[in-house]
Phi, psi and omega in degrees: 000139176233187180295334184234001182211169181206141175251137178231146171250120182240165179270003176215158180282152172235138180293142174301137182096348179295144175269137187229141173243127178245123181243140171229184181299328189232011179207162177226126183235132175245139180203177180235135180292123179252341171201157179217117184234138177288135174229169182296333182254015179140218181239129176272116181255125175260125180249136168267117184284134179249327179213144176217128177235116182245176179058042182293328178296320178295319178297319178297319178298316179298318178300318179298319182290319189263343184236042177284000000 
């Protein structure tokens, strides 16, 4: 992962130009597929990141405190 991109290895191909949402426990990342290459362990997907929201657990805690 870099400031403007992210690589993922998936078990299926995604078309270039597809919009992708990547979620983890503490972040939400939106991006667009800029390349898809076959590898021995799946498909290497290159994403151009368009939006990133991190520290979601902290945001949820703040919401609980202030908006009860």
